[in-house]
C-alpha positions in Angstrom: 100.8 12.0 121.9 98.0 14.5 121.1 98.6 16.6 124.0 102.2 16.9 122.7 100.8 17.5 119.1 98.2 20.1 121.1 101.4 22.2 122.9 103.7 22.0 119.9 100.6 23.5 117.4 99.9 26.4 120.7 103.7 27.1 120.9 103.9 28.0 117.2 101.1 30.0 116.6 102.7 32.4 120.4 106.4 32.3 117.6 103.9 32.9 114.8 102.1 35.4 117.4 105.6 37.3 118.2 107.0 37.1 114.7 104.3 38.6 113.4 104.3 42.0 116.3 107.9 41.7 115.5 106.9 42.9 111.5 104.9 45.5 113.2 107.4 47.1 114.9 110.0 46.8 112.2 107.6 48.6 109.5 108.8 52.6 110.2 110.3 53.4 107.3 114.4 53.1 107.1 114.2 56.9 104.6 112.4 60.0 103.7 112.3 62.1 101.1 114.2 66.1 102.0 112.5 68.1 98.9 114.6 71.5 98.4 112.9 74.2 96.0 115.3 77.0 95.6 115.2 80.4 93.7 117.9 82.0 91.8 121.0 79.3 91.9 122.6 79.1 89.0 125.0 76.1 87.7 127.9 75.9 88.7 129.8 73.5 85.8 131.5 71.1 85.9 134.8 71.3 88.6 131.5 72.3 91.3 128.6 70.6 92.8 126.1 72.3 94.7 125.7 69.3 98.4 122.9 69.8 101.0 123.6 69.1 104.4 121.0 68.6 107.9 122.5 69.2 111.1 121.8 66.3 113.2 123.2 66.9 116.7 125.4 69.2 115.6 127.3 67.6 112.8 126.1 67.6 109.2 125.1 65.1 106.9 124.9 64.7 103.5 122.0 64.7 101.7 123.6 64.9 98.4 124.9 66.8 95.1 123.5 68.1 92.8 124.4 70.3 89.3 121.3 71.2 87.6 119.2 74.0 89.3 115.9 73.5 88.1 113.6 72.4 92.0 111.9 71.1 93.3 114.3 68.4 93.6 113.7 65.5 96.3 116.9 63.2 98.1 116.0 60.1 99.5 117.6 60.5 103.1 117.7 58.2 106.2 114.3 58.7 108.0 115.7 58.7 111.7 118.4 61.4 111.1 115.7 64.0 108.8 113.5 63.8 111.9 116.2 64.7 114.2 117.5 68.0 111.7 117.3 70.9 113.0 119.0 73.5 110.3 119.8 72.6 106.6 122.8 73.8 104.8 123.8 74.4 101.0 127.7 74.4 100.5 129.5 74.7 96.8 132.0 71.8 96.6 134.6 70.1 94.4 133.3 67.8 92.3 136.0 65.2 92.9 135.8 66.0 96.8 137.8 64.0 99.1 137.1 66.0 102.3 133.8 64.3 103.8 132.8 67.7 105.0 131.8 70.8 103.9 133.8 73.3 102.1 133.8 77.0 103.6 132.0 77.9 100.4 128.4 78.3 101.8 125.2 79.7 100.1 121.9 79.0 101.8 121.2 77.9 105.3 117.4 77.9 107.5 116.2 75.9 110.6 113.5 73.4 110.3 110.5 74.7 112.2 107.8 70.6 111.8 108.9 69.9 108.5 110.0 72.7 106.7 112.9 75.3 106.6 113.2 78.8 104.5 116.9 79.3 103.6 118.5 83.0 102.6 122.1 83.4 102.2 122.0 86.0 104.9 125.0 83.2 106.5 127.0 84.6 103.6 125.7 87.9 104.6 123.4 91.0 104.4 124.1 93.1 101.6 120.2 94.9 101.9 122.6 98.2 103.3 125.2 98.0 100.5 126.0 101.4 98.8 128.9 101.8 95.7 130.2 104.7 94.4 132.9 104.9 91.7 135.0 107.1 89.5 136.2 106.7 85.8 139.7 107.7 85.2 143.1 105.7 83.9 145.6 106.5 87.2 147.7 103.6 86.1 149.3 105.7 83.0 150.4 108.8 81.8 148.1 109.3 79.0 145.2 112.1 80.0 143.4 111.3 77.1 141.8 107.5 78.0 140.6 108.5 81.4 137.0 106.8 80.6 138.7 103.5 80.2 139.3 102.8 84.0 137.0 102.4 87.1 137.5 102.8 91.2 135.5 102.2 93.5 136.6 104.9 95.3 134.4 108.7 96.3 136.8 111.6 95.8 134.1 114.1 96.5 135.7 115.4 99.8 138.9 116.4 97.6 140.4 113.2 98.8 140.3 110.0 98.5 138.5 107.7 100.0 136.4 103.8 100.1 133.9 103.9 97.6 132.1 101.1 98.6 129.6 100.3 102.4 129.7 96.3 102.1 129.5 93.7 104.7 132.1 91.9 106.1 131.5 88.7 104.1 131.9 84.5 105.5 134.4 82.6 104.8 134.9 80.9 101.4 133.7 84.5 99.6 135.2 87.3 98.2 133.9 90.0 96.3 135.3 90.7 92.6 134.3 94.3 90.5 132.6 93.9 86.8 132.5 96.1 83.6 130.3 94.4 81.5 131.3 95.6 78.0 129.7 95.7 74.8 127.6 92.3 77.1 130.7 90.6 78.0 131.5 91.1 81.9 135.4 91.7 82.3 136.9 91.5 86.0 138.3 94.3 87.7 140.0 92.4 90.1 138.9 90.1 93.4 138.9 91.7 97.2 137.7 91.4 100.3 138.5 95.0 101.7 136.7 97.7 100.1 139.3 100.3 101.8 142.2 98.5 100.2 143.3 97.4 96.6 142.2 94.2 94.4 144.6 91.3 94.8 146.1 91.8 91.7 146.7 95.8 92.0 150.2 94.6 91.2 150.0 92.0 88.1 147.1 92.9 86.4 147.2 92.6 82.6 145.0 95.1 81.8 146.5 97.8 83.7 148.9 100.8 82.4 152.4 100.6 83.0 153.1 103.3 85.4 152.0 101.8 88.1 149.0 100.1 90.1 146.6 102.7 90.7 145.3 104.1 94.3 145.0 101.8 97.1 141.0 101.0 96.7 139.6 98.0 94.1 139.7 99.1 90.3 140.8 98.5 87.0 142.2 100.3 83.9 141.5 98.8 81.4 144.7 100.3 78.4 146.6 96.9 77.2 146.1 93.3 76.7 141.9 92.6 75.5 140.3 90.0 75.7 139.8 88.6 71.9 137.4 90.5 70.5 138.1 93.9 72.5 139.7 96.6 71.7 140.9 98.8 74.4 141.6 101.4 75.5 138.0 101.5 75.3 135.1 104.2 76.9 133.0 102.9 79.6 130.1 105.1 79.5 127.2 103.5 79.1 129.2 100.0 79.7 127.6 98.3 83.2 129.8 99.0 86.5 128.7 95.7 88.8 130.1 94.0 92.4 129.5 90.2 92.8 130.0 88.0 95.6 132.3 85.1 94.4 133.0 82.1 95.6 136.7 81.2 97.3 137.9 78.9 95.3 135.9 80.6 92.1 134.6 78.4 90.1 133.7 80.5 87.3 135.3 83.8 84.9 132.2 84.5 84.9 130.0 86.6 87.3 128.2 84.7 90.4 124.7 84.6 91.0 124.8 87.3 93.9 125.2 90.9 92.6 124.7 93.3 95.3 125.7 96.8 93.2 125.5 97.9 89.7 125.8 100.5 87.8 125.3 101.9 84.4 127.8 104.9 84.2 125.5 107.3 82.5 126.6 108.3 78.5 127.6 111.8 79.9 129.5 110.7 82.8 132.1 113.2 83.9 135.5 111.6 84.0 137.1 111.6 87.5 133.8 112.1 89.6 132.2 110.5 91.9 129.0 108.5 90.4 126.4 106.7 93.1 126.2 102.5 92.3 121.7 101.1 92.9 121.2 97.6 94.1 122.6 95.3 91.6 120.0 92.8 90.0 120.3 89.6 92.6 120.9 91.1 96.5 120.2 88.0 98.4 119.0 84.4 97.4 116.2 81.7 99.4 113.6 79.1 98.9 111.7 76.5 101.0 113.0 72.7 102.7 110.4 70.5 103.0 111.1 66.7 104.7 
């Protein structure tokens, strides 16, 4: 009887040791923190959110969504997947989204090196060499007394109108948009993807005159149907002309964060004369991601 008791105690000891060993092996955390420290992002409004993704074995895994753009910001994710991740990507997604995959509107990306990844907006396009030229003119009406009420992104220096914007081709999910900031309020000149062609709304703009659609380049005549608080025709001298990069579909009627070109129209600018633009206030976005 004593021998059986001793054997039973020994068996319990072996079992206890085995369980302790299993507990030790399972003590590896199943989750880990991913911290974003990003600069230059703007709030998207109620219909869209930012969503982070890690690329694991070539496939995207969501790290969570956010709307507030105060950083640093930390998310809890699967530890094994985070360790295996090669790249971090940030996209813009519909707030109500039935598609589990990332949208085309990817705004930041960077590869992990050790515990961190430096991310930037170069996947949208590299705007470091972007240049622009515009003229003041109102070719969509027959009145030559209001020529300072229109802006067209073309260069007529040679006597023949040619493309005025030298811009890179955008990634899927993005479009360019021109703006005239009139008395502090931005008014769109239209969306486009090719600076050698007219805006998407060339034929339907509510602002243009009644004599035609204007030249086959991006631009706008501000001649009628002015927004509340404005009067058209106007005088764009002293206004700021901007080219922004917008998500498609667009998140807001206001300009998006990325603005690669901008210029204040000189108060003594001559109508129908080429005016060079400069670099805009936000040419690129960047940040860091730590795991």
